[in-house]
C-alpha positions as CSV (number, residue, x, y, z in Angstrom):
1,X,-25.4,5.4,12.9
2,X,-26.8,1.9,13.4
3,X,-28.1,1.7,9.9
4,X,-24.7,2.7,8.5
5,X,-22.9,0.1,10.6
6,X,-25.4,-2.6,9.6
7,X,-25.1,-1.7,5.9
8,X,-21.3,-1.8,6.2
9,X,-21.3,-5.2,7.8
10,X,-23.7,-6.6,5.2
11,X,-21.4,-5.3,2.4
12,X,-18.4,-6.8,4.2
13,X,-20.1,-10.2,4.4
14,X,-21.0,-10.1,0.7
15,X,-17.4,-9.4,-0.2
16,X,-16.1,-12.1,2.0
17,X,-18.1,-14.8,0.3
18,X,-18.4,-13.5,-3.3
19,X,-14.7,-13.4,-4.1
20,X,-13.0,-16.6,-5.1
21,X,-10.3,-16.5,-2.4
22,X,-9.6,-18.4,0.8
23,X,-11.7,-17.3,3.7
24,X,-8.6,-17.3,5.9
25,X,-6.9,-14.6,3.9
26,X,-10.1,-12.5,3.8
27,X,-10.7,-12.8,7.5
28,X,-7.0,-11.9,8.1
29,X,-7.4,-8.7,6.1
30,X,-10.7,-7.8,7.8
31,X,-9.4,-8.4,11.3
32,X,-6.1,-6.6,10.8
33,X,-7.7,-3.6,9.1
34,X,-10.4,-3.2,11.8
35,X,-7.8,-3.4,14.6
36,X,-5.4,-1.0,12.9
37,X,-8.3,1.3,12.2
38,X,-9.5,1.3,15.8
39,X,-6.0,2.1,17.0
40,X,-5.5,4.9,14.5
41,X,-8.9,6.4,15.3
42,X,-8.2,6.3,19.0
43,X,-4.8,7.9,18.4
44,X,-6.4,10.7,16.4
45,X,-9.0,11.2,19.1
46,X,-6.3,11.6,21.7
47,X,-4.5,14.0,19.3
48,X,-7.7,16.1,19.0
49,X,-7.9,16.2,22.8
50,X,-4.3,17.4,22.9
51,X,-4.8,20.1,20.3
52,X,-7.9,21.5,22.0
53,X,-6.3,21.0,25.5
54,X,-9.6,19.3,26.6
55,X,-10.2,16.5,29.1
56,X,-13.5,15.5,27.4
57,X,-13.2,12.0,26.1
58,X,-15.8,12.5,23.4
59,X,-13.1,12.8,20.6
60,X,-11.6,9.5,21.8
61,X,-14.9,7.7,21.7
62,X,-15.8,9.2,18.2
63,X,-12.3,8.4,17.0
64,X,-12.6,4.8,18.0
65,X,-15.9,4.4,16.3
66,X,-14.9,6.1,13.1
67,X,-11.6,4.1,13.1
68,X,-13.5,0.8,13.2
69,X,-15.7,1.9,10.3
70,X,-12.7,3.2,8.4
71,X,-10.9,0.0,9.0
72,X,-13.9,-2.0,7.7
73,X,-13.9,0.2,4.6
74,X,-10.2,-0.4,4.0
75,X,-10.7,-4.1,4.5
76,X,-13.3,-4.1,1.7
77,X,-10.9,-2.2,-0.5
78,X,-8.0,-4.6,0.2
79,X,-10.2,-7.7,-0.5
80,X,-11.5,-6.2,-3.8
81,X,-8.0,-5.5,-5.0
82,X,-6.4,-8.8,-3.8
83,X,-5.2,-10.9,-6.8
84,X,-6.7,-14.3,-6.8
85,X,-4.6,-16.9,-5.0
86,X,-2.1,-14.5,-3.6
87,X,-1.2,-13.2,-0.2
88,X,-1.9,-9.5,0.1
89,X,1.2,-7.3,0.4
90,X,1.7,-3.6,0.3
91,X,4.9,-1.6,0.4
92,X,4.7,2.1,1.5
93,X,7.3,4.8,1.7
94,X,8.5,3.8,5.2
95,X,6.8,0.5,5.9
96,X,5.7,-2.8,4.4
97,X,2.6,-4.7,5.6
98,X,-0.1,-7.3,5.1
99,X,-2.9,-4.7,4.8
100,X,-3.3,-1.1,3.8
101,X,-4.3,0.2,7.3
102,X,-1.0,-0.7,8.8
103,X,0.7,1.8,6.5
104,X,-1.7,4.5,7.8
105,X,-1.2,3.5,11.4
106,X,2.6,3.5,11.3
107,X,2.7,6.8,9.4
108,X,0.5,8.3,12.0
109,X,2.7,7.1,14.8
110,X,5.8,8.3,13.0
111,X,4.2,11.7,12.5
112,X,3.5,11.9,16.2
113,X,7.1,11.1,17.1
114,X,8.4,13.7,14.6
115,X,5.9,16.2,16.2
116,X,7.3,15.5,19.6
117,X,10.8,16.3,18.3
118,X,9.7,19.5,16.6
119,X,7.4,20.6,19.4
120,X,10.1,20.2,22.1
121,X,12.6,22.0,19.9
122,X,10.3,25.0,19.3
123,X,9.5,25.1,23.1
124,X,13.2,25.2,23.9
125,X,13.9,27.9,21.4
126,X,11.0,30.1,22.6
127,X,11.6,29.3,26.2
128,X,8.1,27.8,26.6
129,X,6.9,24.8,28.6
130,X,8.4,21.6,27.4
131,X,5.2,19.7,28.2
132,X,3.1,22.1,26.0
133,X,5.6,21.6,23.2
134,X,5.3,17.8,23.6
135,X,1.5,17.9,23.8
136,X,0.9,20.1,20.8
137,X,3.7,18.7,18.7
138,X,2.7,15.1,19.2
139,X,-1.0,15.9,18.5
140,X,-0.3,18.0,15.3
141,X,2.2,15.4,14.1
142,X,-0.3,12.6,14.5
143,X,-2.7,14.3,12.2
144,X,0.0,15.2,9.7
145,X,1.2,11.6,9.7
146,X,-2.3,10.4,9.3
147,X,-2.8,12.6,6.2
148,X,0.5,11.4,4.7
149,X,-0.4,7.8,5.6
150,X,-3.7,7.9,3.6
151,X,-1.8,9.3,0.5
152,X,0.9,6.7,1.1
153,X,-1.4,3.8,1.4
154,X,-3.7,4.5,-1.6
155,X,-1.6,6.5,-4.0
156,X,2.1,5.9,-3.4
157,X,2.4,2.4,-2.0
158,X,3.1,-0.6,-4.3
159,X,0.8,-3.6,-4.1
160,X,0.7,-7.1,-5.5
161,X,-0.3,-6.0,-9.0
162,X,2.5,-3.4,-9.1
163,X,5.1,-6.1,-8.3
164,X,3.6,-8.5,-10.9
165,X,3.7,-5.7,-13.6
166,X,7.2,-4.8,-12.7
167,X,8.3,-8.4,-13.1
168,X,6.7,-8.7,-16.5
169,X,7.9,-5.3,-17.8
170,X,11.5,-6.0,-16.7
171,X,11.6,-9.2,-18.8
172,X,12.3,-9.4,-22.5
173,X,10.1,-12.5,-22.8
174,X,6.9,-13.8,-21.3
175,X,8.6,-16.8,-19.8
176,X,12.2,-16.4,-18.6
177,X,14.0,-19.1,-16.7
178,X,17.6,-18.5,-15.7
179,X,20.1,-20.7,-14.0
180,X,23.8,-20.4,-13.4
181,X,24.9,-21.8,-16.8
182,X,21.8,-21.7,-19.0
183,X,18.7,-19.7,-19.9
184,X,15.4,-20.6,-21.4
185,X,13.0,-18.0,-22.9
186,X,9.6,-18.3,-24.6
187,X,7.7,-15.8,-26.6
188,X,10.5,-13.3,-26.9
189,X,9.8,-10.3,-29.2
190,X,12.7,-9.3,-31.4
191,X,13.7,-7.2,-34.5
192,X,15.3,-8.9,-37.5
193,X,17.2,-7.1,-40.2
194,X,16.6,-8.3,-43.7
195,X,18.7,-7.5,-46.8
196,X,16.8,-7.4,-50.1
197,X,18.8,-7.8,-53.3
198,X,15.8,-8.8,-55.5
199,X,15.4,-5.3,-57.0
200,X,17.6,-2.9,-58.8
201,X,18.8,-1.4,-55.6
202,X,20.0,-2.7,-52.3
203,X,17.4,-2.5,-49.5
204,X,17.6,-3.2,-45.9
205,X,14.5,-3.4,-43.7
206,X,13.8,-4.3,-40.1
207,X,10.9,-6.6,-39.3
208,X,9.4,-7.4,-35.9
209,X,9.3,-11.1,-35.0
210,X,8.6,-13.3,-32.0
211,X,10.9,-16.1,-31.0
212,X,8.9,-19.0,-29.8
213,X,11.7,-20.2,-27.6
214,X,15.4,-19.6,-27.1
215,X,17.8,-21.9,-25.1
216,X,21.4,-20.9,-24.3
217,X,24.0,-22.8,-22.3
218,X,27.5,-21.8,-21.3
219,X,30.2,-24.4,-21.1
């Protein structure tokens, strides 16, 4: 366990100083992910205690440790995918955040809250103990929310690169400057129709072109 933790810390240090980014942004990602990972791991440890109906705090201790390691791993991932010179931003299904682990943490908490509602409803329908319904519902919901949060953070959520790509693909030119009464565009692809009367028949063909710049103004 010590060797694994030491190796993780060494890799983290290499990432911090090998990427051409400000140390403040990297440290913010590391600190936020580790804290969020620790909270998420602790919550899952408590959820495990609730599912097993056990008063042994071993799951909480293990969850805290694994959460710290997981948060460190997520920090490495965030730093490696951070576009140079930009502030990291991720937008999940239900939440936006400055690091990936906050998406997982909030989805875990939302799952727990939803589990409380479902567990209490099932307990009332079956005329069982409300406390048992709350306990098992919240615990199962936390694990379900955690699973969804992992998928949300790494497969569904949009990140900086996604937003940049969307901006580029939604434009019809590489540079597009718009104001209230004018527009300026550079490197705009276009199709031009050409009529050819040089032969014995009338021909019309379409040729791809690139407009170097276009300026329009309304008066």
